[in-house]
TIVONU-125454 format. One record per residue: x, y, z of N, C-alpha, C in turn. Coordinates in steps of 0.05 Angstrom, whole numbers. Layout:
% residues N
<atom><n_u>X</n_u><n_v>Y</n_v><n_w>Z</n_w><ca_u>X</ca_u><ca_v>Y</ca_v><ca_w>Z</ca_w><c_u>X</c_u><c_v>Y</c_v><c_w>Z</c_w></atom>
...
//
This chain:
% residues 87
<atom><n_u>1797</n_u><n_v>2506</n_v><n_w>3286</n_w><ca_u>1784</ca_u><ca_v>2503</ca_v><ca_w>3260</ca_w><c_u>1805</c_u><c_v>2495</c_v><c_w>3240</c_w></atom>
<atom><n_u>1795</n_u><n_v>2484</n_v><n_w>3218</n_w><ca_u>1814</ca_u><ca_v>2476</ca_v><ca_w>3197</ca_w><c_u>1819</c_u><c_v>2500</c_v><c_w>3178</c_w></atom>
<atom><n_u>1840</n_u><n_v>2498</n_v><n_w>3163</n_w><ca_u>1846</ca_u><ca_v>2519</ca_v><ca_w>3144</ca_w><c_u>1824</c_u><c_v>2522</c_v><c_w>3123</c_w></atom>
<atom><n_u>1811</n_u><n_v>2500</n_v><n_w>3115</n_w><ca_u>1789</ca_u><ca_v>2501</ca_v><ca_w>3096</ca_w><c_u>1766</c_u><c_v>2517</c_v><c_w>3107</c_w></atom>
<atom><n_u>1759</n_u><n_v>2513</n_v><n_w>3133</n_w><ca_u>1738</ca_u><ca_v>2528</ca_v><ca_w>3146</ca_w><c_u>1745</c_u><c_v>2558</c_v><c_w>3147</c_w></atom>
<atom><n_u>1769</n_u><n_v>2563</n_v><n_w>3156</n_w><ca_u>1778</ca_u><ca_v>2591</ca_v><ca_w>3158</ca_w><c_u>1776</c_u><c_v>2605</c_v><c_w>3131</c_w></atom>
<atom><n_u>1788</n_u><n_v>2593</n_v><n_w>3111</n_w><ca_u>1789</ca_u><ca_v>2606</ca_v><ca_w>3084</ca_w><c_u>1761</c_u><c_v>2610</c_v><c_w>3073</c_w></atom>
<atom><n_u>1743</n_u><n_v>2590</n_v><n_w>3077</n_w><ca_u>1715</ca_u><ca_v>2593</ca_v><ca_w>3068</ca_w><c_u>1701</c_u><c_v>2616</c_v><c_w>3081</c_w></atom>
<atom><n_u>1706</n_u><n_v>2619</n_v><n_w>3107</n_w><ca_u>1694</ca_u><ca_v>2642</ca_v><ca_w>3122</ca_w><c_u>1705</c_u><c_v>2668</c_v><c_w>3113</c_w></atom>
<atom><n_u>1731</n_u><n_v>2669</n_v><n_w>3108</n_w><ca_u>1743</ca_u><ca_v>2694</ca_v><ca_w>3098</ca_w><c_u>1733</c_u><c_v>2701</c_v><c_w>3071</c_w></atom>
<atom><n_u>1730</n_u><n_v>2681</n_v><n_w>3053</n_w><ca_u>1719</ca_u><ca_v>2686</ca_v><ca_w>3026</ca_w><c_u>1690</c_u><c_v>2696</c_v><c_w>3028</c_w></atom>
<atom><n_u>1675</n_u><n_v>2685</n_v><n_w>3047</n_w><ca_u>1647</ca_u><ca_v>2693</ca_v><ca_w>3051</ca_w><c_u>1645</c_u><c_v>2722</c_v><c_w>3059</c_w></atom>
<atom><n_u>1666</n_u><n_v>2732</n_v><n_w>3071</n_w><ca_u>1667</ca_u><ca_v>2761</ca_v><ca_w>3079</ca_w><c_u>1678</c_u><c_v>2778</c_v><c_w>3057</c_w></atom>
<atom><n_u>1683</n_u><n_v>2767</n_v><n_w>3034</n_w><ca_u>1691</ca_u><ca_v>2782</ca_v><ca_w>3010</ca_w><c_u>1721</c_u><c_v>2785</c_v><c_w>3006</c_w></atom>
<atom><n_u>1737</n_u><n_v>2771</n_v><n_w>3022</n_w><ca_u>1766</ca_u><ca_v>2772</ca_v><ca_w>3018</ca_w><c_u>1774</c_u><c_v>2749</c_v><c_w>3000</c_w></atom>
<atom><n_u>1787</n_u><n_v>2755</n_v><n_w>2978</n_w><ca_u>1796</ca_u><ca_v>2734</ca_v><ca_w>2960</ca_w><c_u>1826</c_u><c_v>2729</c_v><c_w>2963</c_w></atom>
<atom><n_u>1835</n_u><n_v>2707</n_v><n_w>2952</n_w><ca_u>1863</ca_u><ca_v>2701</ca_v><ca_w>2953</ca_w><c_u>1873</c_u><c_v>2684</c_v><c_w>2976</c_w></atom>
<atom><n_u>1854</n_u><n_v>2675</n_v><n_w>2993</n_w><ca_u>1861</ca_u><ca_v>2658</ca_v><ca_w>3015</ca_w><c_u>1857</c_u><c_v>2629</c_v><c_w>3006</c_w></atom>
<atom><n_u>1878</n_u><n_v>2613</n_v><n_w>3010</n_w><ca_u>1876</ca_u><ca_v>2585</ca_v><ca_w>3002</ca_w><c_u>1883</c_u><c_v>2567</c_v><c_w>3025</c_w></atom>
<atom><n_u>1872</n_u><n_v>2544</n_v><n_w>3025</n_w><ca_u>1877</ca_u><ca_v>2524</ca_v><ca_w>3046</ca_w><c_u>1898</c_u><c_v>2504</c_v><c_w>3037</c_w></atom>
<atom><n_u>1912</n_u><n_v>2510</n_v><n_w>3016</n_w><ca_u>1933</ca_u><ca_v>2492</ca_v><ca_w>3007</ca_w><c_u>1960</c_u><c_v>2505</c_v><c_w>3011</c_w></atom>
<atom><n_u>1977</n_u><n_v>2491</n_v><n_w>3022</n_w><ca_u>2004</ca_u><ca_v>2502</ca_v><ca_w>3027</ca_w><c_u>2024</c_u><c_v>2486</c_v><c_w>3012</c_w></atom>
<atom><n_u>2044</n_u><n_v>2477</n_v><n_w>3026</n_w><ca_u>2065</ca_u><ca_v>2461</ca_v><ca_w>3013</ca_w><c_u>2056</c_u><c_v>2433</c_v><c_w>3007</c_w></atom>
<atom><n_u>2034</n_u><n_v>2425</n_v><n_w>3019</n_w><ca_u>2024</ca_u><ca_v>2398</ca_v><ca_w>3013</ca_w><c_u>2035</c_u><c_v>2376</c_v><c_w>3031</c_w></atom>
<atom><n_u>2058</n_u><n_v>2381</n_v><n_w>3042</n_w><ca_u>2070</ca_u><ca_v>2361</ca_v><ca_w>3059</ca_w><c_u>2093</c_u><c_v>2373</c_v><c_w>3074</c_w></atom>
<atom><n_u>2103</n_u><n_v>2359</n_v><n_w>3094</n_w><ca_u>2126</ca_u><ca_v>2368</ca_v><ca_w>3108</ca_w><c_u>2151</c_u><c_v>2368</c_v><c_w>3090</c_w></atom>
<atom><n_u>2169</n_u><n_v>2386</n_v><n_w>3095</n_w><ca_u>2192</ca_u><ca_v>2390</ca_v><ca_w>3077</ca_w><c_u>2207</c_u><c_v>2364</c_v><c_w>3072</c_w></atom>
<atom><n_u>2212</n_u><n_v>2348</n_v><n_w>3093</n_w><ca_u>2228</ca_u><ca_v>2324</ca_v><ca_w>3089</ca_w><c_u>2214</c_u><c_v>2302</c_v><c_w>3073</c_w></atom>
<atom><n_u>2188</n_u><n_v>2306</n_v><n_w>3068</n_w><ca_u>2173</ca_u><ca_v>2287</ca_v><ca_w>3052</ca_w><c_u>2169</c_u><c_v>2295</c_v><c_w>3023</c_w></atom>
<atom><n_u>2179</n_u><n_v>2318</n_v><n_w>3016</n_w><ca_u>2176</ca_u><ca_v>2327</ca_v><ca_w>2988</ca_w><c_u>2195</c_u><c_v>2312</c_v><c_w>2970</c_w></atom>
<atom><n_u>2186</n_u><n_v>2309</n_v><n_w>2945</n_w><ca_u>2203</ca_u><ca_v>2295</ca_v><ca_w>2926</ca_w><c_u>2229</c_u><c_v>2310</c_v><c_w>2920</c_w></atom>
<atom><n_u>2229</n_u><n_v>2336</n_v><n_w>2924</n_w><ca_u>2253</ca_u><ca_v>2352</ca_v><ca_w>2919</ca_w><c_u>2274</c_u><c_v>2349</c_v><c_w>2941</c_w></atom>
<atom><n_u>2266</n_u><n_v>2338</n_v><n_w>2963</n_w><ca_u>2285</ca_u><ca_v>2335</ca_v><ca_w>2986</ca_w><c_u>2306</c_u><c_v>2314</c_v><c_w>2977</c_w></atom>
<atom><n_u>2330</n_u><n_v>2324</n_v><n_w>2973</n_w><ca_u>2351</ca_u><ca_v>2306</ca_v><ca_w>2961</ca_w><c_u>2372</c_u><c_v>2296</c_v><c_w>2981</c_w></atom>
<atom><n_u>2368</n_u><n_v>2302</n_v><n_w>3007</n_w><ca_u>2387</ca_u><ca_v>2293</ca_v><ca_w>3027</ca_w><c_u>2380</c_u><c_v>2265</c_v><c_w>3035</c_w></atom>
<atom><n_u>2399</n_u><n_v>2247</n_v><n_w>3034</n_w><ca_u>2393</ca_u><ca_v>2219</ca_v><ca_w>3042</ca_w><c_u>2382</c_u><c_v>2218</c_v><c_w>3070</c_w></atom>
<atom><n_u>2363</n_u><n_v>2200</n_v><n_w>3075</n_w><ca_u>2349</ca_u><ca_v>2199</ca_v><ca_w>3101</ca_w><c_u>2368</c_u><c_v>2195</c_v><c_w>3124</c_w></atom>
<atom><n_u>2390</n_u><n_v>2181</n_v><n_w>3120</n_w><ca_u>2409</ca_u><ca_v>2176</ca_v><ca_w>3142</ca_w><c_u>2425</c_u><c_v>2201</c_v><c_w>3149</c_w></atom>
<atom><n_u>2422</n_u><n_v>2223</n_v><n_w>3135</n_w><ca_u>2437</ca_u><ca_v>2248</ca_v><ca_w>3140</ca_w><c_u>2420</c_u><c_v>2269</c_v><c_w>3155</c_w></atom>
<atom><n_u>2396</n_u><n_v>2263</n_v><n_w>3160</n_w><ca_u>2379</ca_u><ca_v>2282</ca_v><ca_w>3176</ca_w><c_u>2364</c_u><c_v>2267</c_v><c_w>3196</c_w></atom>
<atom><n_u>2354</n_u><n_v>2281</n_v><n_w>3216</n_w><ca_u>2339</ca_u><ca_v>2269</ca_v><ca_w>3238</ca_w><c_u>2313</c_u><c_v>2283</c_v><c_w>3243</c_w></atom>
<atom><n_u>2292</n_u><n_v>2268</n_v><n_w>3244</n_w><ca_u>2266</ca_u><ca_v>2279</ca_v><ca_w>3251</ca_w><c_u>2257</c_u><c_v>2265</c_v><c_w>3276</c_w></atom>
<atom><n_u>2257</n_u><n_v>2280</n_v><n_w>3298</n_w><ca_u>2249</ca_u><ca_v>2268</ca_v><ca_w>3324</ca_w><c_u>2219</c_u><c_v>2267</c_v><c_w>3327</c_w></atom>
<atom><n_u>2206</n_u><n_v>2290</n_v><n_w>3322</n_w><ca_u>2178</ca_u><ca_v>2292</ca_v><ca_w>3324</ca_w><c_u>2167</c_u><c_v>2312</c_v><c_w>3304</c_w></atom>
<atom><n_u>2147</n_u><n_v>2304</n_v><n_w>3290</n_w><ca_u>2136</ca_u><ca_v>2322</ca_v><ca_w>3270</ca_w><c_u>2106</c_u><c_v>2324</c_v><c_w>3271</c_w></atom>
<atom><n_u>2094</n_u><n_v>2315</n_v><n_w>3293</n_w><ca_u>2065</ca_u><ca_v>2315</ca_v><ca_w>3295</ca_w><c_u>2053</c_u><c_v>2343</c_v><c_w>3294</c_w></atom>
<atom><n_u>2065</n_u><n_v>2362</n_v><n_w>3309</n_w><ca_u>2055</ca_u><ca_v>2389</ca_v><ca_w>3309</ca_w><c_u>2058</c_u><c_v>2402</c_v><c_w>3282</c_w></atom>
<atom><n_u>2082</n_u><n_v>2399</n_v><n_w>3270</n_w><ca_u>2087</ca_u><ca_v>2410</ca_v><ca_w>3244</ca_w><c_u>2068</c_u><c_v>2398</c_v><c_w>3223</c_w></atom>
<atom><n_u>2064</n_u><n_v>2372</n_v><n_w>3224</n_w><ca_u>2046</ca_u><ca_v>2359</ca_v><ca_w>3205</ca_w><c_u>2018</c_u><c_v>2370</c_v><c_w>3208</c_w></atom>
<atom><n_u>2008</n_u><n_v>2373</n_v><n_w>3232</n_w><ca_u>1981</ca_u><ca_v>2384</ca_v><ca_w>3237</ca_w><c_u>1978</c_u><c_v>2412</c_v><c_w>3225</c_w></atom>
<atom><n_u>1999</n_u><n_v>2428</n_v><n_w>3229</n_w><ca_u>1998</ca_u><ca_v>2456</ca_v><ca_w>3218</ca_w><c_u>1998</c_u><c_v>2455</c_v><c_w>3188</c_w></atom>
<atom><n_u>2017</n_u><n_v>2440</n_v><n_w>3176</n_w><ca_u>2020</ca_u><ca_v>2440</ca_v><ca_w>3147</ca_w><c_u>1996</c_u><c_v>2428</c_v><c_w>3133</c_w></atom>
<atom><n_u>1985</n_u><n_v>2406</n_v><n_w>3144</n_w><ca_u>1963</ca_u><ca_v>2392</ca_v><ca_w>3131</ca_w><c_u>1936</c_u><c_v>2402</c_v><c_w>3138</c_w></atom>
<atom><n_u>1932</n_u><n_v>2414</n_v><n_w>3162</n_w><ca_u>1905</ca_u><ca_v>2421</ca_v><ca_w>3171</ca_w><c_u>1901</c_u><c_v>2450</c_v><c_w>3176</c_w></atom>
<atom><n_u>1922</n_u><n_v>2465</n_v><n_w>3182</n_w><ca_u>1918</ca_u><ca_v>2492</ca_v><ca_w>3192</ca_w><c_u>1931</c_u><c_v>2514</c_v><c_w>3175</c_w></atom>
<atom><n_u>1947</n_u><n_v>2507</n_v><n_w>3156</n_w><ca_u>1962</ca_u><ca_v>2526</ca_v><ca_w>3140</ca_w><c_u>1944</c_u><c_v>2540</c_v><c_w>3119</c_w></atom>
<atom><n_u>1945</n_u><n_v>2566</n_v><n_w>3119</n_w><ca_u>1931</ca_u><ca_v>2581</ca_v><ca_w>3098</ca_w><c_u>1952</c_u><c_v>2597</c_v><c_w>3083</c_w></atom>
<atom><n_u>1948</n_u><n_v>2599</n_v><n_w>3057</n_w><ca_u>1966</ca_u><ca_v>2615</ca_v><ca_w>3041</ca_w><c_u>1950</c_u><c_v>2638</c_v><c_w>3030</c_w></atom>
<atom><n_u>1965</n_u><n_v>2659</n_v><n_w>3024</n_w><ca_u>1953</ca_u><ca_v>2683</ca_v><ca_w>3013</ca_w><c_u>1966</c_u><c_v>2689</c_v><c_w>2986</c_w></atom>
<atom><n_u>1949</n_u><n_v>2698</n_v><n_w>2968</n_w><ca_u>1959</ca_u><ca_v>2706</ca_v><ca_w>2942</ca_w><c_u>1980</c_u><c_v>2728</c_v><c_w>2945</c_w></atom>
<atom><n_u>2001</n_u><n_v>2726</n_v><n_w>2930</n_w><ca_u>2023</ca_u><ca_v>2745</ca_v><ca_w>2933</ca_w><c_u>2015</c_u><c_v>2774</c_v><c_w>2927</c_w></atom>
<atom><n_u>1994</n_u><n_v>2778</n_v><n_w>2912</n_w><ca_u>1985</ca_u><ca_v>2805</ca_v><ca_w>2906</ca_w><c_u>1976</c_u><c_v>2820</c_v><c_w>2930</c_w></atom>
<atom><n_u>1971</n_u><n_v>2806</n_v><n_w>2953</n_w><ca_u>1963</ca_u><ca_v>2820</ca_v><ca_w>2977</ca_w><c_u>1986</c_u><c_v>2838</c_v><c_w>2987</c_w></atom>
<atom><n_u>2010</n_u><n_v>2832</n_v><n_w>2979</n_w><ca_u>2033</ca_u><ca_v>2849</ca_v><ca_w>2987</ca_w><c_u>2031</c_u><c_v>2877</c_v><c_w>2975</c_w></atom>
<atom><n_u>2015</n_u><n_v>2880</n_v><n_w>2955</n_w><ca_u>2012</ca_u><ca_v>2906</ca_v><ca_w>2942</ca_w><c_u>1988</c_u><c_v>2922</c_v><c_w>2950</c_w></atom>
<atom><n_u>1973</n_u><n_v>2912</n_v><n_w>2970</n_w><ca_u>1950</ca_u><ca_v>2927</ca_v><ca_w>2979</ca_w><c_u>1958</c_u><c_v>2953</c_v><c_w>2993</c_w></atom>
<atom><n_u>1939</n_u><n_v>2972</n_v><n_w>2992</n_w><ca_u>1944</ca_u><ca_v>2996</ca_v><ca_w>3007</ca_w><c_u>1941</c_u><c_v>2990</c_v><c_w>3037</c_w></atom>
<atom><n_u>1950</n_u><n_v>3009</n_v><n_w>3053</n_w><ca_u>1947</ca_u><ca_v>3005</ca_v><ca_w>3082</ca_w><c_u>1918</c_u><c_v>3002</c_v><c_w>3090</c_w></atom>
<atom><n_u>1900</n_u><n_v>3018</n_v><n_w>3078</n_w><ca_u>1872</ca_u><ca_v>3016</ca_v><ca_w>3084</ca_w><c_u>1861</c_u><c_v>2989</c_v><c_w>3077</c_w></atom>
<atom><n_u>1868</n_u><n_v>2978</n_v><n_w>3054</n_w><ca_u>1858</ca_u><ca_v>2952</ca_v><ca_w>3045</ca_w><c_u>1869</c_u><c_v>2930</c_v><c_w>3063</c_w></atom>
<atom><n_u>1895</n_u><n_v>2933</n_v><n_w>3071</n_w><ca_u>1907</ca_u><ca_v>2913</ca_v><ca_w>3089</ca_w><c_u>1893</c_u><c_v>2913</c_v><c_w>3116</c_w></atom>
<atom><n_u>1885</n_u><n_v>2936</n_v><n_w>3126</n_w><ca_u>1871</ca_u><ca_v>2937</ca_v><ca_w>3151</ca_w><c_u>1843</c_u><c_v>2924</c_v><c_w>3149</c_w></atom>
<atom><n_u>1830</n_u><n_v>2928</n_v><n_w>3126</n_w><ca_u>1804</ca_u><ca_v>2915</ca_v><ca_w>3122</ca_w><c_u>1807</c_u><c_v>2884</c_v><c_w>3122</c_w></atom>
<atom><n_u>1828</n_u><n_v>2874</n_v><n_w>3109</n_w><ca_u>1832</ca_u><ca_v>2845</ca_v><ca_w>3109</ca_w><c_u>1838</c_u><c_v>2836</c_v><c_w>3138</c_w></atom>
<atom><n_u>1853</n_u><n_v>2851</n_v><n_w>3153</n_w><ca_u>1859</ca_u><ca_v>2843</ca_v><ca_w>3181</ca_w><c_u>1833</c_u><c_v>2843</c_v><c_w>3197</c_w></atom>
<atom><n_u>1816</n_u><n_v>2862</n_v><n_w>3192</n_w><ca_u>1790</ca_u><ca_v>2863</ca_v><ca_w>3206</ca_w><c_u>1773</c_u><c_v>2838</c_v><c_w>3200</c_w></atom>
<atom><n_u>1774</n_u><n_v>2829</n_v><n_w>3175</n_w><ca_u>1759</ca_u><ca_v>2805</ca_v><ca_w>3168</ca_w><c_u>1771</c_u><c_v>2781</c_v><c_w>3182</c_w></atom>
<atom><n_u>1797</n_u><n_v>2779</n_v><n_w>3183</n_w><ca_u>1810</ca_u><ca_v>2757</ca_v><ca_w>3197</ca_w><c_u>1803</c_u><c_v>2757</c_v><c_w>3227</c_w></atom>
<atom><n_u>1803</n_u><n_v>2781</n_v><n_w>3238</n_w><ca_u>1796</ca_u><ca_v>2784</ca_v><ca_w>3266</ca_w><c_u>1767</c_u><c_v>2775</c_v><c_w>3271</c_w></atom>
<atom><n_u>1749</n_u><n_v>2783</n_v><n_w>3254</n_w><ca_u>1721</ca_u><ca_v>2777</ca_v><ca_w>3256</ca_w><c_u>1717</c_u><c_v>2746</c_v><c_w>3254</c_w></atom>
<atom><n_u>1730</n_u><n_v>2734</n_v><n_w>3235</n_w><ca_u>1727</ca_u><ca_v>2705</ca_v><ca_w>3231</ca_w><c_u>1738</c_u><c_v>2690</c_v><c_w>3255</c_w></atom>
<atom><n_u>1761</n_u><n_v>2698</n_v><n_w>3264</n_w><ca_u>1773</ca_u><ca_v>2684</ca_v><ca_w>3287</ca_w><c_u>1757</c_u><c_v>2688</c_v><c_w>3313</c_w></atom>
<atom><n_u>1745</n_u><n_v>2712</n_v><n_w>3316</n_w><ca_u>1728</ca_u><ca_v>2717</ca_v><ca_w>3340</ca_w><c_u>1704</c_u><c_v>2699</c_v><c_w>3339</c_w></atom>
<atom><n_u>1693</n_u><n_v>2695</n_v><n_w>3316</n_w><ca_u>1669</ca_u><ca_v>2678</ca_v><ca_w>3313</ca_w><c_u>1675</c_u><c_v>2649</c_v><c_w>3321</c_w></atom>
<atom><n_u>1699</n_u><n_v>2639</n_v><n_w>3314</n_w><ca_u>1707</ca_u><ca_v>2612</ca_v><ca_w>3320</ca_w><c_u>1717</c_u><c_v>2609</c_v><c_w>3349</c_w></atom>
<atom><n_u>1723</n_u><n_v>2631</n_v><n_w>3362</n_w><ca_u>1734</ca_u><ca_v>2630</ca_v><ca_w>3390</ca_w><c_u>1712</c_u><c_v>2626</c_v><c_w>3410</c_w></atom>
<atom><n_u>1687</n_u><n_v>2628</n_v><n_w>3402</n_w><ca_u>1665</ca_u><ca_v>2626</ca_v><ca_w>3421</ca_w><c_u>1662</c_u><c_v>2598</c_v><c_w>3432</c_w></atom>
//
């Protein structure tokens, strides 16, 4: 499934803060990457690109402050959503 589908399903279960946007691109393609291209080597990036562009989900940093009980509830939602897509 795509990160958009996953995050939509998680939100439908009442969990907020899940986003389907990550870094937006592979690190070496960012404008902030200041190393000249001839000083680094990228052999294969297909898997990384698929993850970053299609499968990466980000979580709001406030999730780090959830109680253990709330964290377990979020994990249960993730488990439920992934189980539904595993069929």
